[in-house]
VOPAGU-2260 file (C-alpha; in pm, 1 decimal, decimal comma):
REM VOPAGU-2260
SITE   aa  ch    i         X         Y         Z
SITE  MET   A    0    8909,5   11902,1    9981,3
SITE  GLN   A    1    8987,6   11553,8   10171,5
SITE  ALA   A    2    8675,0   11391,9   10378,3
SITE  LEU   A    3    8820,7   11129,1   10669,6
SITE  ARG   A    4    8611,4   10885,7   10922,2
SITE  PRO   A    5    8875,1   10855,9   11169,5
SITE  ARG   A    6    8890,0   10475,5   11335,2
SITE  LEU   A    7    8905,9   10522,5   11713,3
SITE  ASP   A    8    9142,4   10251,9   11866,6
SITE  GLN   A    9    9246,9   10188,4   12186,9
SITE  GLU   A   10    9466,4   10446,1   12220,4
SITE  ALA   A   11    9206,3   10703,0   12130,3
SITE  ILE   A   12    8937,4   10548,8   12373,1
SITE  GLY   A   13    9218,3   10584,6   12640,8
SITE  LEU   A   14    9223,3   10944,5   12553,9
SITE  LEU   A   15    8876,8   10987,7   12559,8
SITE  ARG   A   16    8855,6   10821,7   12946,7
SITE  GLN   A   17    9122,5   11030,4   13074,5
SITE  GLY   A   18    9022,3   11349,4   12896,7
SITE  ALA   A   19    8655,4   11311,7   13057,5
SITE  LEU   A   20    8794,2   11270,2   13408,1
SITE  PHE   A   21    9009,7   11551,9   13362,9
SITE  VAL   A   22    8730,4   11767,5   13253,9
SITE  LEU   A   23    8456,3   11625,8   13518,1
SITE  GLY   A   24    8703,8   11606,9   13795,6
SITE  ASP   A   25    8754,6   11344,4   14064,2
SITE  GLU   A   26    8686,6   11427,2   14433,3
SITE  GLY   A   27    8604,8   11291,9   14718,7
SITE  ALA   A   28    8625,1   10883,6   14732,0
SITE  ALA   A   29    8246,9   10835,2   14688,1
SITE  ALA   A   30    8188,2   11095,0   14440,7
SITE  ALA   A   31    8468,2   10917,3   14270,1
SITE  GLY   A   32    8305,7   10629,5   14267,3
SITE  GLU   A   33    7993,3   10728,2   14121,0
SITE  LEU   A   34    8197,9   10903,7   13866,8
SITE  ARG   A   35    8394,1   10659,5   13736,8
SITE  ARG   A   36    8084,3   10409,4   13746,6
SITE  ALA   A   37    7941,1   10677,6   13526,7
SITE  LEU   A   38    8237,4   10735,7   13317,6
SITE  ASP   A   39    8266,7   10352,1   13221,7
SITE  GLU   A   40    7962,7   10342,3   13080,8
SITE  TYR   A   41    7918,5   10636,3   12875,2
SITE  VAL   A   42    8287,3   10633,6   12728,1
SITE  GLU   A   43    8211,5   10292,6   12657,0
SITE  LEU   A   44    7854,7   10421,1   12478,0
SITE  VAL   A   45    7954,7   10667,1   12306,5
SITE  ALA   A   46    8267,2   10499,6   12186,5
SITE  GLY   A   47    8021,9   10221,7   12023,6
SITE  ILE   A   48    7759,2   10513,0   11862,8
SITE  ALA   A   49    7973,1   10741,0   11757,9
SITE  ALA   A   50    8086,0   10782,4   11373,3
SITE  PRO   A   51    8353,8   11028,7   11353,2
SITE  ALA   A   52    8394,4   11228,2   11060,2
SITE  GLY   A   53    8560,0   11526,6   10930,5
SITE  VAL   A   54    8640,7   11732,5   10584,8
SITE  TYR   A   55    8960,8   11972,7   10565,1
SITE  ILE   A   56    9058,0   12205,2   10292,6
SITE  THR   A   57    9346,4   12465,7   10241,1
SITE  LEU   A   58    9249,5   12770,1   10075,2
SITE  PRO   A   59    9501,9   13089,8    9973,8
SITE  LEU   A   60    9545,4   13421,6   10212,8
SITE  LEU   A   61    9435,6   13674,5    9998,8
SITE  GLU   A   62    9486,1   13987,0   10259,1
SITE  ILE   A   63    9553,7   14090,8   10586,4
SITE  GLY   A   64    9378,1   14371,0   10725,7
SITE  ARG   A   65    9389,2   14573,0   11042,1
SITE  ASP   A   66    9022,8   14392,4   11142,6
SITE  GLY   A   67    9117,9   14045,4   10973,9
SITE  VAL   A   68    9226,4   13810,3   10693,2
SITE  SER   A   69    9033,3   13824,6   10384,8
SITE  THR   A   70    9045,2   13468,6   10166,3
SITE  ARG   A   71    8865,9   13301,9    9901,3
SITE  ALA   A   72    8548,3   13183,8   10139,1
SITE  GLY   A   73    8519,5   13512,7   10293,9
SITE  PHE   A   74    8624,6   13741,6   10580,0
SITE  ILE   A   75    8771,5   13625,4   10897,8
SITE  ALA   A   76    8682,7   13912,7   11123,7
SITE  SER   A   77    8926,6   13866,7   11344,9
SITE  PRO   A   78    9166,3   14142,5   11479,8
SITE  MET   A   79    9400,1   13905,8   11671,8
SITE  PHE   A   80    9435,2   13632,6   11407,1
SITE  ALA   A   81    9546,5   13892,2   11136,9
SITE  ARG   A   82    9794,9   14008,0   11395,4
SITE  PHE   A   83    9869,4   13656,6   11454,2
SITE  VAL   A   84    9887,9   13526,6   11066,0
SITE  GLU   A   85   10106,1   13865,9   10956,7
SITE  ARG   A   86   10425,2   13739,7   11195,7
SITE  CYS   A   87   10382,9   13420,9   10990,4
SITE  VAL   A   88   10635,7   13337,9   10700,3
SITE  ASP   A   89   10565,2   13267,9   10339,1
SITE  PRO   A   90   10413,4   13092,5   10200,0
SITE  ARG   A   91   10109,4   13126,9   10401,4
SITE  ALA   A   92    9734,7   12979,7   10352,1
SITE  LEU   A   93    9505,8   12883,5   10577,2
SITE  THR   A   94    9334,3   12553,3   10622,9
SITE  PHE   A   95    8949,9   12473,3   10719,2
SITE  ALA   A   96    8829,5   12185,2   10892,0
SITE  VAL   A   97    8531,8   12093,7   11018,1
SITE  VAL   A   98    8490,8   11780,5   11224,7
SITE  THR   A   99    8190,6   11604,5   11424,2
SITE  ILE   A  100    8093,2   11262,9   11633,5
SITE  GLY   A  101    7767,4   11195,7   11430,7
SITE  GLU   A  102    7364,8   11222,0   11492,2
SITE  ALA   A  103    7407,4   10917,3   11739,5
SITE  VAL   A  104    7547,9   11111,5   12036,9
SITE  ASP   A  105    7270,1   11359,9   12018,6
SITE  SER   A  106    7016,2   11076,1   12012,9
SITE  GLU   A  107    7176,9   10962,4   12388,3
SITE  LEU   A  108    7226,7   11347,2   12479,9
SITE  ALA   A  109    6879,1   11441,7   12399,1
SITE  ARG   A  110    6726,7   11151,1   12620,3
SITE  ASP   A  111    6561,3   11164,2   12981,6
SITE  ARG   A  112    6870,8   11089,9   13251,4
SITE  PRO   A  113    6949,9   11221,0   13576,2
SITE  LEU   A  114    7140,0   11537,8   13590,6
SITE  PHE   A  115    7463,6   11427,1   13668,8
SITE  ASP   A  116    7439,0   11152,9   13428,0
SITE  ARG   A  117    7375,2   11381,8   13172,0
SITE  LEU   A  118    7715,6   11641,6   13245,7
SITE  VAL   A  119    7888,1   11305,2   13215,5
SITE  LEU   A  120    7760,1   11215,0   12871,4
SITE  ASP   A  121    7813,4   11541,3   12737,7
SITE  ALA   A  122    8170,7   11572,6   12884,8
SITE  VAL   A  123    8225,9   11266,0   12667,0
SITE  GLY   A  124    8106,7   11394,2   12374,7
SITE  SER   A  125    8283,8   11716,7   12384,5
SITE  VAL   A  126    8595,1   11549,6   12437,6
SITE  LEU   A  127    8550,5   11287,1   12156,0
SITE  VAL   A  128    8474,1   11536,5   11919,3
SITE  GLU   A  129    8818,8   11762,6   12030,3
SITE  ILE   A  130    9048,9   11379,5   11971,6
SITE  VAL   A  131    8882,8   11347,5   11639,0
SITE  ALA   A  132    8972,4   11702,2   11530,9
SITE  ASP   A  133    9304,3   11644,0   11620,5
SITE  LEU   A  134    9296,5   11327,9   11430,0
SITE  VAL   A  135    9137,4   11492,5   11116,8
SITE  GLU   A  136    9451,0   11763,7   11200,1
SITE  ASP   A  137    9717,7   11526,1   11212,0
SITE  ALA   A  138    9650,3   11395,9   10899,2
SITE  TRP   A  139    9692,5   11752,7   10735,0
SITE  LYS   A  140   10003,3   11824,4   10974,0
SITE  GLY   A  141   10154,7   11526,1   10769,8
SITE  GLU   A  142   10143,0   11651,6   10436,5
SITE  LEU   A  143   10247,4   11979,1   10553,1
SITE  ALA   A  144   10530,9   11822,0   10691,4
SITE  ALA   A  145   10637,7   11626,8   10432,5
SITE  ARG   A  146   10632,5   12021,5   10249,3
SITE  GLY   A  147   10837,4   12204,7   10529,4
SITE  LEU   A  148   10543,3   12358,1   10630,7
SITE  GLU   A  149   10457,8   12482,1   10998,4
SITE  SER   A  150   10118,4   12537,5   11146,5
SITE  GLY   A  151    9994,6   12709,1   11423,3
SITE  MET   A  152    9679,9   12594,1   11678,2
SITE  ARG   A  153    9317,3   12579,5   11521,0
SITE  VAL   A  154    9067,8   12895,0   11577,1
SITE  SER   A  155    8731,3   12841,8   11584,5
SITE  PRO   A  156    8453,4   13096,9   11521,5
SITE  GLY   A  157    8306,2   13244,1   11868,7
SITE  TYR   A  158    8590,4   13244,2   12075,8
SITE  CYS   A  159    8823,4   13453,4   12124,1
SITE  ASP   A  160    8768,4   13810,6   11903,7
SITE  TRP   A  161    8603,8   13626,7   11622,5
SITE  PRO   A  162    8240,9   13606,6   11624,8
SITE  VAL   A  163    8042,5   13311,0   11599,5
SITE  GLU   A  164    7884,2   13447,6   11272,7
SITE  GLY   A  165    8228,9   13369,4   11094,2
SITE  GLN   A  166    8100,5   12965,0   11065,6
SITE  GLY   A  167    7989,6   13126,0   10719,5
SITE  VAL   A  168    8329,5   13117,1   10608,6
SITE  VAL   A  169    8400,9   12779,2   10727,8
SITE  PHE   A  170    8134,6   12621,8   10617,0
SITE  GLU   A  171    8133,9   12843,4   10289,3
SITE  ALA   A  172    8507,2   12729,3   10227,4
SITE  LEU   A  173    8427,0   12346,8   10235,8
SITE  ASP   A  174    8140,9   12087,7   10183,8
SITE  ALA   A  175    8042,2   12001,9   10545,1
SITE  GLY   A  176    7728,6   11835,7   10433,2
SITE  SER   A  177    7960,2   11571,6   10241,0
SITE  VAL   A  178    8043,4   11448,6   10637,2
SITE  GLY   A  179    7686,4   11510,7   10763,0
SITE  ILE   A  180    7737,1   11848,1   10964,6
SITE  THR   A  181    7476,3   12167,3   10878,0
SITE  LEU   A  182    7498,4   12488,1   10955,0
SITE  SER   A  183    7156,3   12657,2   11166,6
SITE  SER   A  184    7039,8   13020,7   11061,8
SITE  SER   A  185    7153,2   13089,0   11434,9
SITE  CYS   A  186    7521,2   12935,5   11330,6
SITE  VAL   A  187    7471,7   12593,5   11528,4
SITE  MET   A  188    7617,7   12305,1   11410,0
SITE  ILE   A  189    7440,4   11986,1   11400,1
SITE  PRO   A  190    7507,1   11726,1   11505,7
SITE  LEU   A  191    7551,9   11959,4   11801,6
SITE  LYS   A  192    7887,1   11764,8   11886,9
SITE  SER   A  193    8072,1   11900,2   11591,4
SITE  LEU   A  194    8355,7   12143,2   11595,1
SITE  SER   A  195    8497,9   12347,9   11305,7
SITE  SER   A  196    8846,3   12591,2   11264,6
SITE  VAL   A  197    9071,8   12755,8   11088,2
SITE  THR   A  198    9466,7   12708,8   11087,3
SITE  ILE   A  199    9705,2   12933,6   10959,6
SITE  ILE   A  200   10001,1   12737,8   10754,0
SITE  ALA   A  201   10339,6   12876,7   10679,9
SITE  GLY   A  202   10679,7   12852,7   10597,6
SITE  ARG   A  203   10708,5   12938,9   10958,2
SITE  VAL   A  204   10481,5   13017,4   11253,3
SITE  PRO   A  205   10684,0   13225,3   11494,3
SITE  GLU   A  206   10398,5   13192,0   11763,1
SITE  THR   A  207   10167,9   12879,4   11827,8
SITE  SER   A  208    9896,5   13067,5   11921,5
SITE  ALA   A  209    9685,0   13380,7   11825,1
SITE  CYS   A  210    9683,5   13393,5   12251,8
SITE  ALA   A  211   10024,9   13520,8   12265,1
SITE  PHE   A  212    9830,5   13869,3   12131,0
SITE  CYS   A  213    9569,7   13853,4   12375,8
SITE  ALA   A  214    9507,5   14094,5   12747,0
SITE  ARG   A  215    9329,0   13840,6   12839,8
SITE  ALA   A  216    9594,9   13679,2   13079,2
SITE  GLY   A  217    9288,6   13518,2   13252,5
SITE  CYS   A  218    9109,9   13336,8   12988,6
SITE  ALA   A  219    8918,9   12979,7   13047,0
SITE  TRP   A  220    9027,3   12905,8   12702,7
SITE  ARG   A  221    9366,3   13057,1   12698,8
SITE  ARG   A  222    9588,9   12767,8   12524,3
SITE  ILE   A  223    9910,5   12960,5   12592,3
SITE  PRO   A  224   10028,5   13151,2   12900,9
SITE  ALA   A  225   10037,3   13553,9   12936,8
SITE  SER   A  226   10326,2   13642,4   12769,6
SITE  VAL   A  227   10539,1   13914,6   13017,6
SITE  SER   A  228   10797,3   14017,3   12659,5
SITE  LYS   A  229   10807,5   14377,7   12578,4
SITE  ASP   A  230   10704,0   14220,1   12219,1
SITE  ASN   A  231   10402,3   14036,4   12295,0
SITE  ASN   A  232   10287,8   14321,7   12542,0
SITE  ALA   A  233   10276,3   14563,5   12215,0
SITE  GLY   A  234   10012,1   14287,2   12121,7
SITE  GLU   A  235    9835,8   14288,7   12364,0
SITE  GLU   A  236    9820,7   14701,6   12348,3
SITE  GLY   A  237    9695,5   14645,2   12025,3
SITE  ALA   A  238    9455,0   14363,3   12108,0
SITE  SER   A  239    9299,3   14577,0   12407,8
SITE  ARG   A  240    9261,9   14894,7   12178,9
SITE  GLY   A  241    9089,7   14659,6   11908,0
SITE  GLU   A  242    8821,8   14576,5   12200,9
SITE  GLU   A  243    8742,1   14893,3   12291,5
SITE  GLU   A  244    8697,9   15013,7   11977,4
């Protein structure tokens, strides 16, 4: 298990501003001026108080079933992820990770501010935790590349067909407390601006994302375009059957 505390350099801060602006939109000259004022203020604030941290571990893949994937930490109850993993080529394993930007951002989010400012601050925090997740992922992907292995996109509990209760598996896999992250009885991570995930690593990963097997073409969280290939349509039909069952 490896714990990291990534540093936010100027490139990361630039990505933070760009990403938050994309999330918030920029419509109309008047709105743009107010948005950019708030964005400049809260990017500077969050970058100054954030305490980025993450921890990850790679565990063996024990079994692939119809309803999910078995690991030493527990069962990942996602039929779609199971179909995704099944197509990968040995050796196969799973990397579990959790990241956070720290409690200070939570404290700022709890302060009384105008609604518009709260929206901007929340967006900046959400974008930053994704950036930190990417930085932690870059660390272990570098290790994989040296071994000639590939990886898919990370998958998080609560998205797609993996219930949020899957947080328990991620937290069983690693010591999230070592970077200050805890899990509530309702599976909410504390600090709130935290992110958990699992990623398949293998000798070859034919598809980049489990979205390739999803029938929800209009899903707001889709990471790749909906496929129209015969091969993937078969997977989508299976996904639909799984949802109906």
